C-alpha positions as CSV (number, residue, x, y, z in Angstrom):
1,M,-28.5,-14.3,-79.1
2,L,-32.4,-15.2,-79.0
3,N,-34.0,-17.9,-80.6
4,K,-35.7,-16.7,-83.4
5,E,-39.3,-18.1,-82.8
6,F,-38.9,-17.3,-79.5
7,K,-38.4,-13.6,-80.2
8,E,-40.8,-13.7,-82.7
9,K,-43.5,-14.4,-80.1
10,L,-42.0,-11.9,-78.0
11,I,-42.7,-9.3,-80.5
12,L,-46.1,-10.5,-80.5
13,V,-46.7,-10.3,-77.0
14,A,-44.7,-6.9,-75.7
15,G,-44.8,-4.8,-79.4
16,K,-41.6,-4.7,-81.7
17,Q,-40.9,-0.9,-80.0
18,N,-40.6,-2.6,-76.8
19,V,-38.0,-5.8,-77.7
20,E,-34.8,-3.7,-77.9
21,D,-31.8,-6.0,-78.8
22,S,-28.9,-3.7,-80.7
23,N,-25.9,-3.6,-79.3
24,A,-26.0,0.1,-77.7
25,S,-29.6,-1.3,-75.6
26,R,-28.0,-4.4,-74.2
27,L,-25.1,-2.6,-73.7
28,V,-26.9,-0.2,-71.6
29,Y,-28.4,-2.4,-69.2
30,S,-25.4,-4.8,-68.7
31,Y,-24.5,-3.4,-65.6
32,D,-26.4,-1.6,-62.7
33,A,-24.4,0.6,-60.2
34,T,-22.1,-2.4,-58.4
35,P,-18.5,-2.4,-59.3
36,G,-16.8,-5.4,-61.4
37,F,-20.5,-6.7,-62.4
38,Q,-21.2,-6.4,-66.7
39,S,-23.0,-8.9,-68.8
40,L,-25.0,-8.4,-71.9
41,P,-28.3,-9.3,-72.1
42,D,-30.1,-10.9,-75.0
43,A,-32.5,-8.2,-75.1
44,V,-34.4,-5.5,-73.2
45,V,-38.1,-5.7,-73.0
46,S,-40.5,-3.2,-71.6
47,P,-44.2,-4.5,-70.7
48,R,-46.5,-2.1,-70.0
49,S,-49.2,-4.6,-67.7
50,A,-49.3,-7.5,-65.5
51,N,-50.5,-9.4,-68.3
52,E,-48.1,-8.8,-70.6
53,V,-45.7,-9.7,-67.9
54,S,-47.5,-12.9,-67.4
55,E,-47.6,-13.7,-71.6
56,I,-43.7,-12.6,-71.3
57,V,-42.6,-15.0,-68.2
58,K,-45.0,-18.1,-70.3
59,L,-42.7,-17.8,-73.0
60,C,-39.4,-17.6,-71.0
61,S,-40.4,-20.8,-69.1
62,E,-41.3,-22.5,-72.4
63,Y,-37.5,-21.8,-73.7
64,K,-35.5,-21.5,-70.2
65,V,-34.9,-18.4,-71.0
66,P,-33.4,-15.8,-68.0
67,I,-35.7,-13.0,-66.7
68,V,-34.0,-10.2,-64.6
69,P,-36.3,-7.8,-63.4
70,R,-35.0,-4.0,-63.5
71,G,-35.9,-0.6,-62.3
72,S,-33.5,2.1,-62.3
73,G,-29.9,-0.1,-61.6
74,T,-29.2,1.2,-58.1
75,N,-28.5,-2.2,-56.9
76,L,-25.3,-2.0,-55.3
77,A,-25.1,-6.1,-55.1
78,G,-25.2,-7.1,-58.7
79,G,-28.9,-7.9,-58.3
80,T,-29.6,-6.3,-61.8
81,C,-27.0,-7.2,-63.6
82,P,-27.7,-10.2,-66.1
83,T,-25.1,-12.8,-65.7
84,Q,-26.6,-15.1,-67.2
85,G,-27.5,-13.2,-70.3
86,G,-31.7,-13.4,-71.2
87,I,-33.7,-10.5,-70.7
88,V,-34.0,-7.6,-68.7
89,L,-37.6,-6.6,-67.8
90,L,-38.0,-2.8,-68.1
91,F,-40.9,-1.1,-66.0
92,K,-40.2,2.3,-67.5
93,H,-44.2,1.8,-69.0
94,M,-45.2,0.6,-65.9
95,N,-44.4,3.9,-63.9
96,K,-47.5,4.7,-62.1
97,I,-48.9,5.8,-58.8
98,L,-52.3,4.2,-59.5
99,E,-54.4,5.5,-56.0
100,I,-53.7,7.5,-52.9
101,D,-56.2,6.1,-50.5
102,E,-57.0,8.3,-47.8
103,E,-59.5,6.3,-46.0
104,N,-57.1,3.6,-45.7
105,L,-53.7,5.2,-45.6
106,T,-52.5,3.5,-48.3
107,V,-51.0,4.3,-51.6
108,T,-50.7,1.6,-54.7
109,V,-48.0,1.8,-57.3
110,Q,-46.5,0.2,-60.2
111,P,-42.9,-1.0,-59.7
112,G,-41.5,1.3,-62.0
113,A,-42.6,4.8,-60.1
114,V,-39.4,7.1,-59.2
115,T,-39.4,6.7,-55.0
116,L,-39.3,10.7,-54.5
117,D,-42.2,11.0,-56.5
118,L,-44.0,8.8,-54.6
119,I,-43.0,10.7,-51.1
120,N,-44.0,13.8,-53.0
121,Q,-47.6,13.0,-53.7
122,V,-48.4,11.6,-50.8
123,E,-46.8,14.5,-48.5
124,A,-48.5,16.9,-50.6
125,K,-51.8,14.8,-49.4
126,G,-50.0,15.3,-45.4
127,L,-49.1,12.0,-45.5
128,F,-45.8,10.2,-45.3
129,Y,-43.7,7.5,-46.6
130,P,-41.1,7.1,-44.4
131,P,-38.6,4.5,-46.0
132,D,-35.8,6.8,-47.6
133,P,-33.0,5.4,-49.6
134,S,-30.2,7.8,-50.6
135,S,-30.6,7.0,-54.3
136,M,-34.3,7.5,-53.8
137,K,-34.6,10.5,-56.3
138,I,-33.7,7.7,-59.1
139,S,-35.0,4.6,-57.1
140,T,-38.0,2.7,-58.2
141,I,-40.3,1.1,-55.9
142,G,-40.0,-2.1,-57.6
143,G,-36.3,-2.3,-56.6
144,N,-37.0,-0.7,-53.4
145,I,-39.3,-4.0,-52.2
146,N,-37.2,-6.5,-54.6
147,E,-34.2,-5.3,-52.0
148,N,-36.3,-3.9,-48.9
149,S,-34.2,-1.2,-49.1
150,G,-33.8,1.0,-45.7
151,G,-32.6,4.6,-45.6
152,L,-31.8,7.3,-43.1
153,R,-35.3,6.6,-41.1
154,G,-35.1,3.4,-40.9
155,L,-34.0,3.4,-36.7
156,K,-37.7,4.7,-35.9
157,Y,-39.9,3.9,-38.9
158,G,-38.2,0.4,-40.1
159,V,-37.5,-0.6,-43.8
160,T,-39.8,-1.2,-47.0
161,R,-40.5,-4.6,-45.4
162,D,-42.7,-2.6,-42.8
163,Y,-44.7,-1.1,-45.3
164,V,-45.4,-3.7,-48.1
165,M,-49.3,-4.2,-47.6
166,A,-50.4,-6.2,-50.7
167,L,-48.5,-7.3,-54.0
168,E,-49.2,-8.3,-57.3
169,I,-46.9,-11.0,-58.8
170,V,-46.0,-13.2,-61.7
171,L,-45.0,-16.9,-61.0
172,A,-42.2,-18.4,-63.1
173,N,-45.0,-20.1,-64.8
174,G,-47.2,-17.4,-66.0
175,D,-49.9,-17.2,-63.2
176,I,-50.5,-14.0,-61.7
177,I,-51.4,-13.9,-57.7
178,R,-52.2,-11.4,-55.4
179,T,-50.7,-11.1,-51.8
180,G,-52.2,-9.2,-48.6
181,G,-54.4,-6.1,-49.2
182,K,-55.6,-2.8,-47.4
183,L,-55.8,-4.6,-44.3
184,A,-54.7,-3.8,-40.2
185,K,-54.9,-7.6,-39.7
186,D,-54.7,-10.6,-42.3
187,V,-53.1,-13.8,-40.9
188,A,-55.0,-15.9,-43.6
189,G,-52.6,-18.5,-44.7
190,Y,-48.3,-18.3,-45.3
191,D,-47.4,-14.7,-45.5
192,F,-46.4,-14.3,-49.1
193,T,-46.3,-10.6,-49.3
194,R,-43.0,-10.7,-46.6
195,L,-41.3,-13.4,-48.6
196,F,-41.1,-12.2,-52.2
197,T,-40.1,-8.9,-50.4
198,G,-36.8,-8.8,-50.6
199,S,-36.3,-12.3,-52.9
200,E,-34.3,-10.1,-55.8
201,G,-37.0,-11.0,-58.2
202,T,-35.8,-14.6,-57.8
203,L,-39.0,-15.8,-57.2
204,G,-41.4,-13.8,-59.3
205,I,-42.3,-10.2,-60.9
206,L,-43.6,-7.7,-58.7
207,T,-45.9,-6.1,-61.0
208,E,-48.1,-3.9,-58.4
209,A,-47.7,-3.2,-55.3
210,T,-50.2,-1.5,-52.1
211,L,-47.7,0.2,-49.2
212,K,-48.6,1.6,-46.1
213,L,-48.4,5.5,-45.5
214,I,-48.5,7.4,-41.7
215,P,-49.4,11.0,-41.1
216,M,-47.1,13.1,-41.5
217,P,-45.1,14.3,-38.2
218,E,-45.7,17.5,-37.0
219,T,-42.0,19.1,-36.7
220,K,-38.9,17.8,-37.2
221,S,-35.6,18.9,-36.0
222,T,-31.5,18.6,-36.6
223,M,-28.3,18.8,-34.9
224,L,-24.5,18.0,-35.5
225,A,-22.5,16.6,-32.7
226,L,-18.9,16.6,-33.5
227,Y,-15.9,13.9,-31.5
228,Q,-12.4,13.4,-31.6
229,D,-12.8,10.0,-30.9
230,L,-14.8,7.4,-33.0
231,E,-15.4,5.4,-29.8
232,A,-17.2,8.1,-28.2
233,A,-19.2,8.5,-30.8
234,A,-20.5,4.9,-30.7
235,R,-21.0,5.0,-27.0
236,S,-23.2,7.8,-27.5
237,V,-25.5,6.0,-29.9
238,S,-25.6,3.0,-27.4
239,K,-26.7,5.5,-24.8
240,I,-29.1,7.3,-26.7
241,I,-30.8,4.4,-28.0
242,A,-30.5,3.1,-24.1
243,G,-32.0,5.9,-22.7
244,K,-35.1,5.0,-24.3
245,I,-35.3,7.8,-27.5
246,I,-35.5,6.6,-30.9
247,P,-34.6,9.4,-33.1
248,A,-36.0,9.9,-36.9
249,T,-32.3,9.6,-38.0
250,L,-29.0,8.9,-36.5
251,E,-26.2,8.7,-38.9
252,F,-22.5,8.4,-38.4
253,L,-19.6,9.7,-40.1
254,D,-16.2,9.0,-40.0
255,Q,-13.3,12.0,-40.6
256,P,-12.2,10.6,-44.2
257,T,-15.7,10.6,-45.4
258,L,-16.4,13.9,-44.1
259,K,-13.5,15.8,-45.7
260,V,-14.5,13.7,-49.1
261,V,-18.1,15.1,-48.7
262,E,-17.0,18.6,-47.6
263,D,-15.1,18.7,-50.7
264,F,-18.1,17.6,-52.7
265,A,-21.2,19.2,-51.1
266,K,-19.6,22.7,-49.5
267,I,-21.4,23.4,-46.6
268,G,-19.2,23.8,-44.3
269,L,-19.3,20.6,-42.5
270,P,-15.8,20.6,-39.9
271,T,-13.3,18.4,-41.0
272,D,-11.1,18.5,-38.4
273,V,-12.9,15.8,-36.0
274,K,-12.8,12.2,-36.1
275,A,-16.3,12.0,-36.3
276,V,-20.0,13.4,-36.2
277,L,-23.4,12.0,-35.8
278,L,-26.2,13.5,-37.6
279,I,-29.2,13.1,-35.3
280,E,-32.9,14.2,-36.3
281,Q,-36.1,13.6,-34.0
282,D,-39.6,14.4,-35.7
283,G,-43.5,14.3,-34.3
284,P,-44.8,16.5,-31.7
285,A,-43.1,19.5,-31.1
286,D,-42.9,19.5,-27.2
287,L,-41.6,15.8,-27.4
288,V,-38.8,16.7,-29.9
289,S,-37.5,19.7,-28.1
290,K,-37.2,17.2,-25.4
291,D,-35.6,14.5,-26.8
292,M,-33.2,16.9,-28.7
293,L,-32.2,18.2,-25.2
294,K,-31.8,14.7,-23.9
295,M,-29.6,13.7,-27.0
296,A,-27.7,16.6,-26.6
297,E,-27.0,16.0,-23.1
298,I,-25.7,12.6,-23.6
299,C,-23.5,13.8,-26.8
300,K,-21.8,15.9,-24.2
301,Q,-21.3,13.1,-21.5
302,E,-19.8,10.9,-24.2
303,D,-17.2,13.7,-24.9
304,A,-18.8,15.6,-28.0
305,V,-16.7,18.5,-28.3
306,S,-19.8,19.9,-30.3
307,V,-23.8,20.0,-30.3
308,Q,-25.1,21.9,-33.0
309,L,-28.3,22.8,-33.8
310,A,-29.9,23.4,-37.5
311,K,-30.9,26.9,-37.2
312,T,-33.4,27.2,-40.4
313,A,-35.0,24.5,-42.0
314,E,-33.0,25.0,-45.4
315,E,-29.5,24.6,-43.0
316,A,-31.0,20.9,-41.8
317,E,-31.6,19.8,-45.1
318,A,-28.0,20.5,-46.5
319,L,-27.4,18.5,-44.0
320,R,-28.9,15.4,-44.8
321,T,-28.6,16.2,-48.5
322,A,-24.7,16.1,-47.9
323,R,-24.8,12.3,-45.5
324,R,-26.9,11.2,-48.6
325,S,-24.1,12.5,-51.1
326,A,-21.6,10.3,-49.3
327,L,-21.1,7.2,-52.3
328,S,-21.4,10.0,-55.1
329,A,-18.9,12.0,-53.4
330,L,-16.5,9.2,-52.7
331,A,-16.7,8.1,-56.1
332,R,-14.9,11.2,-57.0
333,L,-12.0,9.9,-55.6
334,K,-11.0,6.8,-57.9
335,P,-12.7,4.9,-60.9
336,T,-14.0,2.3,-58.7
337,T,-16.2,3.0,-55.4
338,I,-17.2,0.1,-53.5
339,L,-19.8,0.4,-50.6
340,E,-20.6,-2.2,-48.2
341,D,-23.1,-2.9,-45.9
342,A,-22.2,-4.8,-42.6
343,T,-24.6,-4.4,-40.0
344,V,-24.5,-5.2,-36.1
345,P,-26.6,-4.6,-33.1
346,R,-26.2,-1.3,-32.0
347,S,-24.3,-2.3,-28.9
348,E,-21.9,-3.5,-30.6
349,I,-21.2,-0.4,-33.2
350,A,-18.5,0.9,-31.1
351,K,-16.3,-2.7,-31.7
352,M,-17.5,-3.0,-35.3
353,V,-16.3,1.1,-35.7
354,T,-12.7,0.0,-34.2
355,A,-12.6,-3.6,-36.2
356,I,-13.1,-1.8,-39.3
357,N,-10.2,0.6,-38.7
358,E,-7.9,-2.5,-37.8
359,I,-8.7,-4.0,-40.9
360,G,-8.3,-1.7,-42.7
361,E,-4.8,-1.2,-41.0
362,T,-4.2,-5.3,-41.5
363,Y,-5.2,-4.9,-45.5
364,N,-3.2,-1.5,-45.7
365,V,-6.8,-0.1,-47.4
366,Q,-8.6,3.2,-47.1
367,I,-11.8,2.7,-45.4
368,C,-14.4,5.5,-45.2
369,T,-16.9,4.3,-43.1
370,F,-20.5,6.3,-42.4
371,G,-24.2,4.9,-42.0
372,H,-27.0,4.3,-40.2
373,A,-25.4,3.7,-36.9
374,G,-28.7,4.2,-34.9
375,D,-29.5,0.4,-36.6
376,G,-26.4,-0.6,-36.6
377,N,-26.3,-0.7,-40.3
378,L,-22.4,0.9,-41.3
379,H,-21.5,1.3,-44.8
380,P,-17.2,0.8,-44.9
381,T,-16.3,1.9,-48.2
382,V,-13.2,1.4,-50.6
383,A,-12.5,3.9,-53.4
384,T,-9.9,1.6,-55.5
385,D,-9.3,0.5,-59.0
386,A,-10.4,-2.5,-60.3
387,R,-7.4,-2.7,-62.4
388,N,-4.9,-3.3,-59.9
389,H,-5.9,-6.6,-59.4
390,E,-3.1,-6.5,-56.1
391,E,-5.0,-3.9,-54.5
392,M,-8.5,-5.0,-55.3
393,E,-7.6,-8.5,-53.8
394,R,-6.4,-7.0,-50.6
395,V,-9.8,-4.9,-50.7
396,E,-11.9,-8.1,-51.2
397,Q,-9.9,-9.8,-48.2
398,A,-10.8,-6.6,-46.1
399,F,-14.3,-6.8,-46.9
400,A,-14.5,-10.5,-46.2
401,A,-13.0,-9.9,-42.9
402,I,-15.5,-7.1,-41.7
403,F,-18.1,-9.6,-42.7
404,E,-16.8,-12.1,-40.6
405,K,-16.2,-9.3,-37.8
406,A,-20.1,-8.5,-38.2
407,I,-21.2,-12.1,-38.2
408,E,-18.8,-12.7,-34.5
409,L,-20.7,-9.5,-33.2
410,G,-24.2,-11.1,-34.0
411,G,-24.7,-9.1,-37.2
412,T,-25.4,-9.7,-40.2
413,I,-23.3,-9.3,-44.4
414,T,-26.2,-7.1,-45.7
415,G,-28.7,-4.5,-43.7
416,E,-30.8,-3.1,-46.8
417,H,-28.5,-3.7,-50.2
418,G,-29.5,-7.6,-50.5
419,V,-27.3,-10.3,-51.2
420,G,-27.2,-10.1,-55.2
421,E,-24.4,-12.5,-56.9
422,M,-21.7,-10.1,-55.0
423,K,-22.6,-11.3,-51.9
424,A,-23.7,-15.0,-52.2
425,P,-20.6,-16.5,-51.7
426,Y,-20.9,-15.3,-48.2
427,L,-24.4,-16.0,-47.6
428,E,-24.0,-19.4,-45.7
429,W,-21.5,-18.0,-43.1
430,K,-24.7,-16.2,-41.8
431,L,-27.4,-18.8,-42.5
432,G,-25.4,-21.9,-42.5
433,T,-25.9,-24.9,-44.5
434,A,-29.4,-26.1,-43.3
435,G,-30.9,-22.3,-43.7
436,I,-29.5,-22.4,-47.5
437,H,-31.2,-25.8,-48.0
438,A,-34.6,-24.4,-47.1
439,M,-34.4,-21.2,-49.0
440,K,-33.3,-23.2,-52.4
441,A,-36.1,-25.5,-51.7
442,I,-38.5,-22.4,-51.7
443,K,-36.7,-21.3,-54.7
444,D,-36.7,-24.8,-56.8
445,A,-40.5,-25.2,-55.7
446,L,-41.6,-21.5,-57.1
447,D,-39.0,-21.2,-60.1
448,P,-38.2,-25.0,-61.1
449,N,-37.0,-24.0,-64.5
450,G,-34.5,-21.5,-62.7
451,I,-35.4,-18.6,-64.7
452,M,-36.2,-16.3,-62.2
453,N,-33.2,-13.9,-61.5
454,P,-30.2,-16.5,-61.9
455,G,-27.1,-16.4,-59.8
456,K,-28.1,-14.2,-57.2
457,I,-28.4,-15.2,-53.7
458,F,-27.3,-18.5,-54.1
459,A,-23.7,-18.7,-54.6
460,K,-22.2,-22.1,-56.5
461,D,-19.1,-21.7,-54.4
462,T,-18.3,-20.5,-51.1
463,R,-15.8,-18.5,-50.4
464,K,-12.9,-18.8,-47.4
465,R,-13.2,-17.3,-44.0
466,V,-10.6,-14.8,-43.8
467,V,-9.1,-15.0,-40.4
468,V,-8.2,-11.3,-39.0
469,T,-4.8,-11.0,-37.5
470,S,-4.1,-7.9,-35.6
């Protein structure tokens, strides 16, 4: 429970209506979308401005109270679960799109703005904000920046970090700093903008962001390539990129995922094939047509049994929606759904897909695999039941083996979902001991009291490697 004196001061800063500590309020914000993580905060505080955030942080620093910034709670790595108590900082009041600057091609927003709302508003002006996480209908820009979110368009357009130009940040001592600006070039000092992007709230509190926009692509085309061979689908991905074509979207779904998604979406997806590639290209009409023909030919050369071009914009949108609904569809199968985020170089996709299937067999776990194949970012997913402890142990072993294989192939343990608490024990596998020490040095310098989203990214213990045996 909060110190009485601290709570009274908190109410003076934020207002009584914005400091909630009832059991119901605390329960609502005790978990995010990550299965297996839940812990009650001591209070939920909803600031109305950066100055209020600053005063709240100063209080928390004085009383050594943990702070967990939170958007919509779509995090999949336990990053917004208040596992050490303290206060959840909720940005429901700071949710405005402050400015769309058409001269400088930027949009300035508060952290609580919903991603899809931003996308819709800038597209109404003929502009384009490419990052499109599958949770974009409810996720917030602050969450996207803290997690450095990706999305279906990441292959061609990059991830959130590539569009963050400036930030307003409240540091752990309450100081407010501004990084970057509306500039095409800026090499003055350390690049704090990139440092804070993807830092998962462990270094400071984001209160405003300026994001880069680009012109809306002239046209878009979508096709579905069907395969009876998983490796043939993976080879097609590598061949497309090697052919000097960068599609806007290049997504992969295996047969188990297809069956579940079709049962959920009912749009006529084929379920009698081993895998599909969902491929899109955007840009000038003549270039789009040329690229689509080339990619269709590559898919056929790599033994695609069918290549189908979406006939209407509605059909194309249905395919995109079906892909985005994969997690929701899989979540209907069993009480617990664990979606992971292993990423490898594009050239290693075929090996990684094969390895995931072998790992599933080794540990007797049904793994559905889908993801952003074009940038090597796969989402192996298991529907399970957290109450079945024996099965959960096998699931954890399988995912540890998947992470190890990804690193062996030159990849990483997370491509877009962050580290949070769930993946913290594996981070040293990727970065090494020296890398972890360098990160801790930054963390300790900026957050000496350890109040900024404690317990995230840095693990108390590292897990033993799981050796995959065939």
